[in-house]
KEKOL-254038 format. One record per residue: x, y, z of N, C-alpha, C in turn. Coordinates in pm, whole numbers, padded with zeros to 5 digits, always signed. Layout:
<bavexs>
XYZXYZXYZ/...
</bavexs>
This chain:
<bavexs>
+13455-00066+11379+13513-00023+11252+13664-00002+11269/+13741-00045+11170+13886-00029+11175+13925+00119+11170/+14035+00156+11238+14080+00295+11231+14111+00337+11087/+14088+00462+11057+14122+00518+10926+14273+00530+10916/+14332+00468+10815+14477+00475+10796+14511+00599+10714/+14597+00684+10770+14631+00810+10706+14781+00824+10691/+14820+00914+10601+14959+00956+10589+14965+01105+10617/+15067+01147+10691+15088+01289+10719+15193+01343+10622/+15162+01456+10559+15260+01519+10470+15284+01662+10515/+15411+01705+10507+15450+01836+10555+15487+01827+10702/+15616+01818+10734+15657+01794+10872+15700+01922+10942/+15607+02016+10956+15634+02135+11036+15581+02114+11177/+15581+02221+11259+15538+02205+11398+15390+02170+11409/+15309+02216+11312+15166+02187+11320+15136+02041+11287/+15223+01978+11210+15202+01835+11183+15207+01756+11313/+15290+01798+11406+15298+01729+11536+15174+01754+11620/+15120+01875+11610+14995+01905+11685+14885+01809+11642/+14869+01792+11511+14764+01702+11461+14798+01556+11486/+14925+01521+11472+14966+01383+11499+14946+01348+11646/+14975+01441+11735+14950+01417+11877+14801+01392+11902/+14716+01469+11832+14571+01449+11846+14530+01312+11795/+14591+01268+11685+14560+01136+11630+14594+01027+11731/+14704+01045+11803+14742+00944+11902+14644+00939+12018/+14567+01046+12038+14466+01047+12145+14333+00985+12100/+14327+00948+11972+14204+00890+11916+14226+00744+11880/+14121+00666+11890+14127+00526+11848+14069+00508+11707/+14032+00620+11644+13962+00611+11516+14050+00642+11395/+14174+00680+11421+14268+00715+11314+14404+00655+11348/+14475+00615+11244+14608+00556+11262+14704+00615+11159/+14818+00663+11204+14919+00716+11111+15000+00600+11056/+14986+00577+10925+15057+00466+10860+15189+00509+10800/+15196+00635+10753+15317+00679+10684+15328+00830+10694/+15444+00881+10658+15465+01025+10655+15560+01060+10541/+15550+01183+10494+15643+01228+10390+15665+01378+10400/+15790+01418+10390+15830+01555+10365+15962+01547+10290/+16002+01653+10224+16124+01648+10143+16249+01629+10227/+16248+01676+10351+16364+01662+10439+16369+01521+10498/+16473+01448+10464+16488+01311+10516+16499+01311+10668/+16569+01409+10725+16585+01415+10870+16450+01437+10940/+16369+01527+10884+16239+01557+10946+16144+01438+10937/+16142+01372+10822+16048+01260+10812+16094+01140+10895/+16225+01123+10909+16275+01015+10994+16241+01042+11140/+16256+01167+11182+16224+01203+11320+16075+01186+11347/+15992+01229+11251+15846+01216+11266+15808+01069+11271/+15865+00989+11182+15833+00846+11176+15872+00776+11306/+15985+00814+11362+16028+00754+11488+15935+00793+11602/+15897+00920+11606+15812+00969+11714+15673+00907+11710/+15618+00890+11588+15479+00844+11575+15468+00700+11524/+15582+00631+11518+15586+00488+11485+15513+00458+11353/+15552+00532+11250+15495+00510+11117+15608+00494+11016/+15573+00467+10892+15672+00444+10787+15711+00575+10721/+15842+00605+10711+15884+00725+10638+15889+00695+10488/+15799+00754+10412+15797+00732+10267+15906+00815+10202/+15958+00768+10092+16066+00840+10024+16014+00939+09920/+15881+00935+09893+15821+01030+09799+15671+01038+09826/+15610+01147+09782+15465+01161+09793+15396+01058+09704/+15456+01031+09589+15400+00929+09499+15391+00793+09567/+15492+00762+09649+15489+00635+09722+15369+00629+09817/+15342+00740+09882+15225+00748+09971+15097+00727+09892/+15086+00798+09779+14962+00794+09700+14940+00658+09636/+15046+00582+09614+15034+00450+09551+14996+00341+09650/+14998+00372+09780+14968+00271+09882+14817+00257+09899/+14758+00144+09860+14613+00128+09868+14560+00118+10010/+14648+00092+10106+14602+00081+10245+14586+00217+10312/+14644+00321+10250+14630+00457+10302+14507+00521+10239/+14413+00559+10321+14285+00609+10273+14275+00761+10272/+14361+00828+10348+14348+00974+10359+14483+01038+10388/+14489+01168+10359+14609+01248+10377+14580+01357+10480/+14668+01372+10578+14665+01485+10671+14769+01584+10619/+14721+01693+10561+14806+01782+10481+14838+01911+10558/+14963+01924+10603+15007+02048+10668+15122+02113+10590/+15119+02096+10458+15219+02159+10372+15194+02311+10367/+15290+02390+10317+15269+02534+10304+15147+02567+10220/+15085+02681+10251+14961+02723+10184+14972+02720+10032/+15088+02764+09980+15098+02782+09835+15113+02651+09759/+15124+02537+09830+15124+02408+09761+15002+02323+09799/+14906+02384+09867+14784+02311+09902+14712+02259+09778/+14705+02340+09674+14635+02297+09552+14707+02179+09488/+14836+02191+09470+14915+02085+09405+14905+01953+09482/+14925+01959+09614+14927+01836+09693+14788+01776+09709/+14686+01861+09725+14550+01811+09742+14496+01756+09611/+14526+01821+09501+14481+01771+09370+14542+01633+09342/+14670+01616+09376+14735+01486+09356+14671+01380+09443/+14643+01415+09569+14581+01319+09661+14441+01280+09612/+14364+01379+09570+14228+01352+09522+14231+01262+09398/+14325+01290+09307+14336+01209+09186+14370+01064+09219/+14438+01043+09331+14473+00907+09374+14363+00844+09460/+14252+00915+09476+14140+00862+09553+14156+00873+09704/+14245+00964+09749+14267+00981+09892+14184+01098+09944/+14118+01078+10057+14050+01187+10126+14156+01282+10183/+14116+01408+10209+14215+01508+10252+14164+01589+10370/+14243+01590+10477+14225+01685+10586+14333+01791+10569/+14290+01914+10549+14380+02024+10514+14372+02130+10622/+14486+02169+10676+14481+02274+10777+14446+02407+10713/+14376+02492+10789+14340+02624+10738+14465+02710+10720/+14462+02810+10630+14355+02838+10535+14358+02737+10421/+14249+02729+10348+14244+02633+10238+14352+02661+10135/+14388+02788+10117+14490+02828+10020+14526+02973+10048/+14610+03030+09965+14642+03172+09977+14551+03260+09892/+14480+03200+09795+14388+03276+09711+14255+03202+09700/+14151+03278+09676+14017+03220+09659+14013+03131+09535/+14083+03171+09430+14087+03089+09308+14140+02949+09338/+14247+02941+09415+14301+02810+09454+14204+02736+09544/+14136+02808+09631+14038+02744+09718+13928+02677+09640/+13875+02747+09540+13771+02689+09454+13825+02566+09379/+13949+02577+09331+14009+02466+09254+14029+02343+09343/+14069+02363+09467+14086+02252+09561+13951+02185+09586/+13849+02264+09611+13715+02210+09636+13666+02131+09516/+13687+02185+09398+13639+02119+09276+13714+01989+09250/+13844+01988+09275+13923+01866+09254+13873+01753+09343/+13842+01785+09469+13793+01682+09561+13651+01640+09526/+13569+01736+09484+13432+01703+09445+13431+01609+09324/+13511+01643+09224+13516+01559+09103+13569+01419+09132/+13664+01409+09224+13723+01280+09257+13636+01200+09354/+13536+01265+09410+13449+01197+09505+13514+01166+09639/+13610+01252+09680+13677+01231+09808+13635+01340+09906/+13649+01310+10033+13614+01404+10139+13725+01508+10154/+13684+01633+10167+13777+01742+10198+13729+01809+10327/+13815+01812+10427+13783+01877+10554+13891+01977+10587/+13852+02089+10647+13946+02194+10685+13953+02206+10836/+14074+02231+10886+14095+02241+11030+14061+02379+11083/+13942+02395+11138+13897+02518+11203+13853+02482+11345/+13949+02455+11432+13915+02400+11562+13856+02501+11659/+13881+02631+11640+13837+02730+11738+13685+02733+11756/+13610+02724+11648+13464+02728+11657+13409+02611+11739/+13489+02506+11757+13444+02388+11830+13460+02401+11981/+13528+02504+12027+13549+02520+12170+13414+02528+12242/+13404+02463+12356+13276+02442+12421+13204+02573+12451/+13278+02677+12489+13213+02805+12519+13144+02864+12396/+13206+02847+12279+13143+02899+12158+13023+02814+12115/+13032+02683+12137+12918+02596+12108+12799+02636+12195/+12824+02666+12323+12716+02705+12413+12652+02838+12370/+12736+02934+12332+12682+03062+12286+12599+03043+12160/+12648+02960+12068+12574+02932+11945+12438+02870+11975/+12433+02777+12070+12305+02716+12108+12208+02821+12161/+12259+02913+12242+12174+03018+12297+12125+03114+12188/+12212+03147+12095+12172+03233+11982+12064+03166+11901/+12085+03039+11867+11988+02966+11785+11855+02947+11856/+11859+02943+11990+11736+02928+12069+11662+03060+12084/+11724+03170+12036+11658+03300+12042+11686+03381+12166/+11775+03333+12253+11799+03400+12380+11863+03538+12363/+11935+03559+12252+12003+03688+12231+11916+03788+12157/+11804+03743+12101+11725+03832+12019+11803+03874+11896/+11784+03995+11853+11855+04045+11736+12002+04067+11771/+12091+04010+11692+12233+04030+11713+12273+04167+11659/+12350+04242+11737+12382+04379+11697+12531+04407+11682/+12614+04339+11763+12756+04376+11764+12839+04265+11826/+12967+04262+11792+13061+04169+11857+13199+04231+11854/+13281+04191+11949+13421+04235+11950+13508+04116+11985/+13621+04106+11917+13709+03991+11937+13855+04035+11935/+13938+03958+12005+14081+03981+12004+14151+03845+12008/+14245+03825+11919+14329+03706+11921+14474+03753+11910/+14548+03738+12019+14683+03793+12027+14781+03690+12079/+14902+03694+12025+15009+03606+12072+15141+03683+12072/+15230+03642+12159+15363+03703+12167+15459+03620+12082/+15508+03677+11974+15602+03606+11888+15743+03665+11893/+15766+03766+11977+15898+03825+11989+15995+03721+12046/+16104+03698+11976+16201+03600+12019+16169+03458+11974/+16050+03439+11916+16009+03307+11868+15992+03308+11716/+16037+03416+11655+16008+03443+11515+16115+03380+11427/+16076+03298+11333+16169+03232+11241+16148+03289+11101/+16235+03382+11063+16220+03448+10934+16235+03354+10816/+16295+03237+10839+16311+03141+10729+16183+03060+10705/+16089+03066+10798+15965+02989+10786+15867+03057+10691/+15804+02979+10605+15703+03034+10513+15587+03098+10590/+15563+03054+10713+15451+03106+10791+15467+03254+10826/+15591+03306+10819+15616+03444+10859+15664+03530+10742/+15641+03482+10620+15681+03558+10502+15557+03596+10421/+15560+03714+10361+15445+03761+10284+15413+03669+10167/+15515+03608+10107+15491+03518+09994+15416+03393+10038/+15449+03342+10156+15388+03219+10203+15262+03239+10284/+15251+03353+10353+15137+03384+10438+15096+03530+10416/+15039+03562+10298+15004+03701+10269+14905+03756+10371/+14933+03878+10418+14849+03937+10521+14900+03912+10661/+15003+03828+10674+15066+03806+10803+14970+03756+10908/+14967+03826+11022+14887+03783+11136+14739+03770+11103/+14692+03849+11005+14550+03844+10969+14512+03708+10915/+14597+03652+10828+14567+03523+10767+14607+03408+10859/+14716+03424+10933+14766+03311+11011+14680+03281+11133/+14645+03383+11213+14561+03356+11329+14429+03434+11329/+14426+03550+11262+14302+03627+11257+14188+03547+11197/+14219+03460+11101+14117+03380+11034+14041+03289+11131/+14105+03250+11242+14034+03170+11342+13912+03246+11396/+13934+03373+11429+13825+03448+11492+13733+03515+11391/+13778+03540+11268+13679+03579+11166+13582+03464+11144/+13634+03341+11152+13547+03223+11139+13448+03214+11255/+13497+03232+11379+13407+03225+11494+13302+03336+11487/+13342+03454+11442+13246+03564+11429+13139+03532+11327/+13177+03471+11215+13075+03430+11117+12988+03318+11172/+13049+03225+11244+12976+03113+11304+12868+03164+11400/+12901+03265+11480+12808+03315+11581+12717+03427+11529/+12772+03516+11449+12699+03637+11408+12637+03628+11269/+12676+03528+11191+12625+03515+11055+12726+03560+10952/+12699+03533+10824+12795+03563+10717+12835+03710+10712/+12961+03732+10673+13013+03868+10656+12988+03914+10513/+12942+04038+10498+12913+04094+10367+13027+04183+10316/+13093+04255+10408+13200+04347+10367+13296+04369+10483/+13416+04419+10449+13522+04436+10548+13593+04570+10527/+13623+04636+10637+13719+04746+10639+13834+04702+10729/+13956+04750+10701+14069+04700+10780+14189+04793+10771/+14274+04781+10873+14407+04841+10871+14505+04742+10932/+14629+04748+10888+14733+04660+10945+14863+04737+10956/+14949+04689+11046+15077+04756+11070+15184+04653+11101/+15309+04693+11081+15423+04613+11122+15497+04696+11226/+15488+04654+11353+15533+04739+11463+15650+04683+11543/+15659+04550+11556+15757+04490+11647+15845+04387+11578/+15784+04301+11501+15857+04187+11445+15928+04223+11315/+16039+04156+11284+16109+04180+11158+16036+04114+11042/+16091+04130+10922+16032+04066+10805+15950+04160+10722/+15858+04103+10641+15784+04184+10543+15632+04169+10558/+15587+04138+10679+15446+04108+10699+15389+04185+10818/+15262+04224+10815+15200+04290+10930+15199+04200+11053/+15224+04260+11170+15214+04185+11295+15096+04232+11380/+15023+04333+11332+14903+04382+11398+14799+04413+11291/+14674+04375+11316+14567+04404+11220+14436+04429+11294/+14356+04520+11241+14223+04549+11295+14123+04547+11181/+14011+04478+11202+13908+04464+11100+13772+04507+11155/+13692+04568+11070+13550+04592+11097+13473+04508+10997/+13391+04417+11049+13315+04325+10966+13168+04365+10964/+13113+04377+10844+12970+04402+10827+12901+04270+10798/+12814+04227+10887+12743+04101+10868+12617+04122+10785/+12574+04018+10719+12458+04028+10631+12331+04064+10707/+12326+04034+10837+12208+04066+10917+12210+04209+10970/+12312+04287+10932+12323+04425+10973+12414+04448+11092/+12449+04343+11165+12537+04356+11281+12678+04393+11238/+12751+04457+11329+12891+04493+11307+12979+04420+11408/+13096+04376+11362+13194+04313+11450+13329+04377+11431/+13408+04377+11537+13547+04421+11527+13639+04307+11568/+13752+04298+11502+13852+04197+11536+13989+04261+11537/+14062+04241+11647+14202+04279+11655+14286+04153+11663/+14389+04145+11579+14480+04030+11579+14623+04082+11592/+14703+04017+11676+14837+04068+11701+14937+03957+11727/+15057+03975+11671+15173+03896+11706+15271+03980+11788/+15236+04105+11816+15328+04198+11879+15292+04226+12025/+15201+04148+12082+15156+04169+12219+15255+04108+12319/+15243+04151+12444+15331+04100+12549+15292+03961+12596/+15170+03919+12562+15123+03788+12609+15014+03737+12517/+14980+03609+12537+14872+03548+12461+14739+03590+12522/+14640+03618+12435+14509+03660+12486+14402+03633+12381/+14286+03587+12430+14171+03564+12343+14047+03625+12407/+13970+03697+12328+13846+03759+12376+13740+03749+12268/+13615+03724+12310+13504+03721+12216+13378+03763+12291/+13329+03882+12266+13206+03932+12327+13099+03944+12220/+12982+03888+12248+12871+03887+12154+12755+03965+12215/+12707+04068+12145+12601+04155+12196+12473+04138+12116/+12366+04104+12188+12235+04095+12126+12139+04190+12194/+12022+04209+12136+11922+04299+12193+11875+04250+12331/+11878+04117+12351+11824+04061+12475+11929+04000+12568/+12050+03980+12519+12153+03918+12604+12292+03946+12547/+12390+03932+12634+12531+03951+12597+12612+03833+12649/+12704+03785+12569+12800+03683+12612+12938+03745+12618/+13006+03725+12730+13143+03771+12747+13233+03649+12760/+13335+03641+12675+13433+03533+12690+13573+03591+12681/+13660+03552+12775+13804+03574+12756+13878+03460+12823/+14002+03440+12783+14075+03320+12822+14105+03314+12971/+14099+03429+13040+14129+03430+13183+14004+03412+13270/+13891+03459+13222+13770+03457+13303+13661+03364+13252/+13685+03299+13140+13587+03206+13087+13465+03274+13029/+13352+03204+13030+13228+03252+12968+13132+03305+13074/+13073+03421+13045+12971+03480+13131+12857+03529+13044/+12735+03520+13095+12616+03566+13023+12543+03672+13105/+12491+03772+13036+12414+03879+13099+12288+03903+13018/+12172+03883+13083+12044+03903+13015+11992+04044+13040/+11910+04093+12948+11851+04226+12961+11785+04240+13099/+11816+04350+13166+11757+04378+13297+11842+04332+13413/+11939+04243+13388+12026+04197+13496+12141+04296+13517/+12195+04299+13640+12301+04393+13675+12441+04336+13654/+12457+04205+13676+12588+04144+13666+12581+04016+13582/+12686+03988+13508+12686+03863+13430+12700+03741+13520/+12649+03630+13473+12656+03503+13544+12759+03413+13477/+12850+03359+13556+12950+03267+13502+12882+03139+13455/+12929+03087+13340+12875+02964+13283+12986+02860+13281/+12960+02747+13343+13060+02640+13346+13073+02579+13207/+13197+02562+13161+13221+02501+13030+13325+02391+13044/+13319+02298+12953+13414+02188+12952+13535+02226+12867/+13647+02164+12897+13766+02180+12813+13769+02063+12715/+13713+02085+12598+13700+01975+12501+13821+01969+12408/+13847+01850+12356+13961+01826+12267+13916+01854+12123/+13930+01978+12083+13877+02021+11953+13951+01955+11837/+14080+01926+11853+14156+01863+11745+14108+01720+11723/+14089+01647+11830+14038+01510+11815+13898+01512+11754/+13815+01606+11797+13679+01614+11745+13678+01635+11594/+13759+01729+11545+13754+01757+11401+13815+01642+11320/+13918+01578+11374+13980+01466+11304+13889+01343+11304/+13820+01319+11413+13728+01205+11417+13606+01230+11330/+13562+01353+11320+13454+01386+11227+13498+01359+11083/+13622+01396+11052+13680+01368+10920+13685+01218+10894/+13732+01141+10992+13741+00995+10977+13604+00935+10951/+13504+00982+11024+13368+00931+11005+13318+00961+10864/+13344+01083+10816+13301+01121+10682+13370+01034+10576/+13498+01006+10596+13571+00921+10501+13514+00780+10496/+13454+00737+10605+13396+00603+10614+13245+00603+10587/+13197+00715+10529+13060+00722+10483+12959+00769+10585/+13007+00826+10697+12915+00870+10802+12922+01022+10820/+12826+01092+10762+12820+01237+10777+12913+01312+10686/+12926+01441+10713+13012+01529+10633+13085+01624+10727/+13201+01673+10686+13276+01767+10770+13199+01898+10789/+13211+01954+10906+13148+02084+10933+13207+02192+10842/+13340+02188+10823+13406+02285+10736+13463+02213+10616/+13389+02216+10505+13436+02160+10380+13502+02267+10295/+13521+02235+10168+13596+02324+10081+13533+02459+10055/+13405+02461+10021+13342+02589+09987+13325+02680+10109/+13280+02628+10226+13278+02717+10344+13416+02771+10380/+13519+02687+10363+13654+02732+10395+13703+02836+10295/+13660+02824+10170+13697+02924+10069+13631+03057+10099/+13506+03052+10143+13438+03176+10181+13503+03238+10304/+13546+03154+10398+13618+03203+10516+13747+03273+10474/+13818+03213+10380+13938+03276+10326+13905+03410+10262/+13793+03418+10193+13754+03541+10124+13737+03657+10221/+13690+03629+10342+13675+03736+10441+13811+03796+10476/+13910+03711+10497+14044+03760+10530+14108+03827+10410/+14089+03770+10292+14144+03832+10171+14082+03970+10149/+13955+03984+10185+13891+04116+10177+13958+04212+10274/+13991+04162+10394+14060+04245+10491+14198+04287+10444/+14270+04196+10381+14402+04229+10328+14393+04338+10222/+14296+04322+10131+14279+04423+10026+14230+04555+10083/+14141+04550+10181+14089+04672+10243+14200+04751+10310/+14291+04681+10379+14403+04749+10444+14498+04809+10342/+14520+04736+10232+14613+04782+10130+14557+04901+10051/+14428+04897+10020+14369+04997+09933+14292+05107+10007/+14276+05091+10139+14209+05192+10218+14063+05211+10184/+13993+05103+10153+13851+05114+10119+13775+04992+10169/+13644+05005+10171+13554+04896+10209+13550+04794+10095/+13569+04667+10130+13571+04561+10029+13457+04462+10056/+13376+04437+09956+13268+04340+09969+13321+04199+09941/+13267+04102+10013+13310+03963+09996+13280+03917+09853/+13169+03962+09798+13133+03923+09661+13241+03963+09561/+13305+04077+09584+13413+04122+09496+13531+04026+09503/+13566+03984+09623+13679+03893+09641+13649+03757+09578/+13529+03709+09595+13493+03578+09541+13501+03576+09389/+13489+03693+09326+13495+03701+09179+13636+03729+09127/+13719+03798+09207+13844+03850+09151+13972+03801+09216/+13964+03729+09328+14086+03694+09401+14148+03564+09347/
</bavexs>
């Protein structure tokens, strides 16, 4: 089968991350790119050997381009995705689907009505250690799930660009909670089941600007289990942790020590060998296959909108100092 011909729109740093992944795949080909900055699109086109389009309309009018890789700012996801869907182009959209649940639903509906594939970039759940834990949970090895704790932290001191929409409340409401916390709220739902309600607090402690750089959430899962998530841009180093506690077994994961499992009655956890898989290539190739009529994306529009709702609940919970149910957000956000 011929590679899926795509156009990349929005030439920020994440566009290069996805474009680099495309170059590692034989199933996708970058045909064109567009962003409003002529310098940025020329540089991107030179780096990835594609055509720099002079407008988004030019991209949408090209019948050889079948899909859009969309890394534009969150607040224009609806506008750009609706235009792509109307032109019959499939869309791979980086998370979050939008800044509001209302926009998330509208994006999903636009793609559904147009009959095009919509896929969201949630690569963290694809990491091999989490896939292995999920297999064990589904096989019943953990018994009843009771609790989980997670941490996703990065050092942004000295790397902070106040001019970037990613670090402004208008462009990324909730700050660290929406930008990186959403990765691990997704993994927690993937492993522990859907979240029913959220309590949260957030603070701005180190970084400049108008957005929280630290956030803590307590997630109530529909199965009764509780999870905690800490997300930070104010830490001294990068760190990831995900511990899953069940009645019969516990999984411990952190970026320095890998995955370990401990079964009821055992004294010490056992290290589990995991592969370092290319999660970006996996999600993009899954998208390409779906565009060519083979399967469906793991994270489509409605699951991604519900994922957004969990974080939006956390933002509201921190602001209002109360427990927020996901159902409330899905109706009012």
